[in-house]
C-alpha positions as CSV (number, residue, x, y, z in Angstrom):
1,M,298.0,-18.0,35.1
2,T,296.0,-14.8,34.5
3,R,293.1,-14.1,34.6
4,S,291.7,-11.1,32.5
5,L,290.6,-8.3,34.2
6,P,286.4,-8.8,32.9
7,A,286.7,-12.7,34.8
8,V,287.9,-11.2,37.7
9,L,285.3,-8.6,38.3
10,L,282.4,-10.7,37.9
11,S,283.3,-13.3,39.7
12,C,283.3,-10.6,42.3
13,L,280.0,-9.7,41.6
14,F,278.6,-13.3,41.8
15,V,280.7,-13.2,45.3
16,L,278.8,-10.3,46.5
17,S,275.9,-11.3,44.8
18,A,275.0,-14.3,46.6
19,C,275.8,-12.1,50.2
20,V,272.0,-10.2,49.8
21,T,268.8,-11.8,49.8
22,S,265.1,-10.4,49.0
23,R,261.6,-10.3,50.3
24,S,258.4,-9.2,49.6
25,A,256.0,-8.6,52.4
26,A,252.9,-10.0,51.2
27,L,249.6,-8.0,50.9
28,E,246.2,-9.2,53.1
29,D,242.7,-10.0,51.8
30,D,242.5,-6.4,53.2
31,G,244.7,-4.3,51.2
32,S,247.1,-4.4,54.6
33,Y,250.3,-5.8,55.6
34,A,250.1,-7.1,58.5
35,V,252.9,-7.2,61.5
36,A,252.6,-8.3,64.4
37,I,254.2,-5.7,66.7
38,A,253.8,-7.6,70.4
39,K,252.4,-11.2,71.9
40,E,248.5,-11.3,70.1
41,L,248.8,-8.1,69.0
42,I,248.8,-7.3,64.7
43,L,249.6,-3.4,63.3
44,Q,247.9,-3.1,59.9
45,L,250.4,-0.9,57.1
46,P,248.3,0.8,54.9
47,Q,249.6,-0.5,51.0
48,R,250.4,2.4,50.6
49,P,252.5,5.2,53.1
50,G,249.8,7.9,52.7
51,L,252.4,10.7,54.7
52,D,251.2,13.3,55.1
53,E,254.6,15.2,55.0
54,P,257.6,14.5,53.1
55,I,260.6,12.9,55.6
56,E,264.2,13.6,54.6
57,E,266.6,12.2,57.4
58,T,269.5,10.5,58.8
59,Q,269.1,8.8,62.1
60,T,271.7,7.0,64.3
61,I,269.5,3.9,67.0
62,V,271.1,2.5,69.9
63,G,269.4,-0.4,69.8
64,H,268.8,-1.9,73.6
65,Y,268.3,-6.4,73.1
66,D,268.5,-9.7,74.3
67,G,270.9,-8.0,77.3
68,A,273.3,-6.4,74.8
69,S,273.5,-3.0,73.4
70,R,274.1,-1.9,69.3
71,A,274.5,1.1,66.8
72,F,273.7,1.2,63.6
73,Q,272.8,4.6,61.2
74,A,269.9,4.4,59.2
75,Q,269.1,6.8,55.8
76,L,264.6,7.3,56.3
77,S,262.8,9.4,53.4
78,G,259.4,8.8,52.1
79,N,256.2,10.8,51.1
80,A,252.9,10.0,50.4
81,S,254.1,7.6,47.9
82,E,257.2,5.8,48.6
83,V,258.8,5.3,52.0
84,N,262.6,4.2,51.6
85,V,264.8,3.8,54.6
86,V,268.5,1.9,54.4
87,M,270.1,0.6,57.9
88,V,273.7,0.0,57.8
89,A,276.4,-0.9,60.8
90,V,278.0,1.9,62.3
91,A,281.3,2.8,59.6
92,G,280.6,-0.1,58.7
93,P,278.3,-2.9,56.1
94,R,274.5,-1.9,54.4
95,I,272.7,-4.2,56.6
96,I,269.2,-3.9,55.3
97,A,267.3,-1.9,53.0
98,V,263.1,-1.9,52.7
99,D,261.2,-0.2,50.3
100,W,257.5,0.2,50.4
101,T,255.7,1.8,47.8
102,E,251.8,1.4,47.0
103,N,253.5,-1.6,45.0
104,G,254.3,-3.5,47.8
105,I,257.1,-3.6,50.8
106,E,260.6,-5.1,48.8
107,E,263.4,-5.9,51.8
108,T,266.8,-6.6,50.5
109,R,269.2,-7.8,53.2
110,S,273.1,-8.8,53.6
111,T,274.4,-11.6,55.2
112,F,275.5,-9.3,58.2
113,A,271.3,-8.9,58.9
114,P,270.7,-10.8,61.6
115,E,267.9,-13.2,61.5
116,Q,265.3,-11.8,63.6
117,L,265.3,-8.4,62.2
118,S,262.8,-7.9,60.0
119,G,262.0,-4.8,57.6
120,L,257.7,-5.3,58.5
121,N,258.8,-4.5,61.8
122,I,261.6,-1.6,61.0
123,L,259.0,0.4,59.1
124,A,256.1,-0.7,62.4
125,D,257.7,1.3,64.6
126,I,258.7,3.8,62.3
127,F,255.5,4.6,61.3
128,I,254.1,3.8,65.6
129,V,256.6,6.5,66.1
130,R,256.3,9.1,62.9
131,W,252.8,8.9,61.4
132,P,249.9,11.1,62.4
133,E,248.1,9.3,65.3
134,Q,244.9,8.9,63.6
135,S,246.7,6.9,61.1
136,V,248.3,5.0,63.4
137,R,245.1,4.9,66.2
138,S,243.3,3.1,62.5
139,A,246.1,0.2,62.0
140,L,245.6,-0.9,65.7
141,P,243.0,-3.8,65.8
142,A,239.6,-4.1,68.1
143,G,240.3,-3.4,71.6
144,T,243.6,-1.8,71.5
145,N,244.1,2.5,72.6
146,L,246.7,4.6,72.0
147,V,246.9,6.8,74.1
148,T,248.8,10.5,73.6
149,T,250.1,13.7,75.2
150,N,252.5,16.0,73.7
151,K,255.3,13.9,75.1
152,E,254.8,10.5,74.3
153,R,252.3,7.6,72.2
154,R,251.3,4.6,73.9
155,I,249.8,1.0,72.9
156,E,247.5,-0.4,75.6
157,R,245.9,-3.2,75.5
158,D,243.2,-4.6,78.4
159,G,245.2,-1.7,80.0
160,E,248.8,-2.6,79.9
161,V,251.1,-0.9,78.0
162,V,252.5,-2.5,75.4
163,I,254.8,0.2,73.2
164,T,255.6,3.6,75.2
165,V,257.7,6.1,72.2
166,T,258.6,9.2,74.4
167,Y,259.5,12.3,72.1
168,D,262.2,14.7,73.3
169,A,264.1,12.3,75.6
170,L,267.4,13.1,77.7
171,D,270.1,11.3,77.8
172,E,272.3,10.6,79.8
173,N,274.8,12.6,78.0
174,G,272.1,16.1,78.2
175,R,271.4,15.1,74.1
176,S,267.7,14.7,72.7
177,M,266.2,11.7,71.1
178,T,263.4,9.7,70.8
179,R,262.8,7.0,72.2
180,L,260.8,2.9,71.6
181,T,260.3,0.5,74.7
182,N,258.8,-2.4,73.1
183,H,257.5,-3.4,76.8
184,D,256.2,-6.6,75.2
185,R,259.1,-8.2,73.3
186,D,261.1,-5.9,75.4
187,Y,263.6,-4.0,72.9
188,S,263.8,-0.2,73.2
189,L,265.5,1.7,70.6
190,A,267.5,5.3,71.2
191,I,266.8,7.4,67.7
192,Y,268.9,10.5,67.6
193,T,267.9,12.6,64.2
194,S,269.5,14.8,62.0
């Protein structure tokens, strides 16, 4: 018995659609998105991205967490009204896509996305690294400090460094990168931008 081409295509589309899930972030009463970036430390992402300058870049990211290193690629684009992030395994499938507009934050995940990988936390890391100092400072809760130098940003709480961002760091091969280290959650990201 042979199947018609449309029936086969519909079957394939049904199987593929079962491999993707979507989530929407909940907007807080104050019009922001609450993101836990450390133990008892909530970053308030604004409802509207509000980037000063548009960005369009491809990143290779090496994450160090759970005693292992994992590499992936991200396509990042954004402007004042929207930010889009698509992450894929290196030479592999799409893992997660996150869209942030004034109408909401939508996350589309493949079955390959680890459960602990959160679109909101991806956006929070990007926000901490890329947004202007005043925007980051405004998104932090009272009692939390943002300390900046030419090459570094640190988020501190109760005199303790929680997150460090080092710009123009060099890896073991002398390549320039940005390194984000979340000391509280024990992970780091080496971000290579092209």
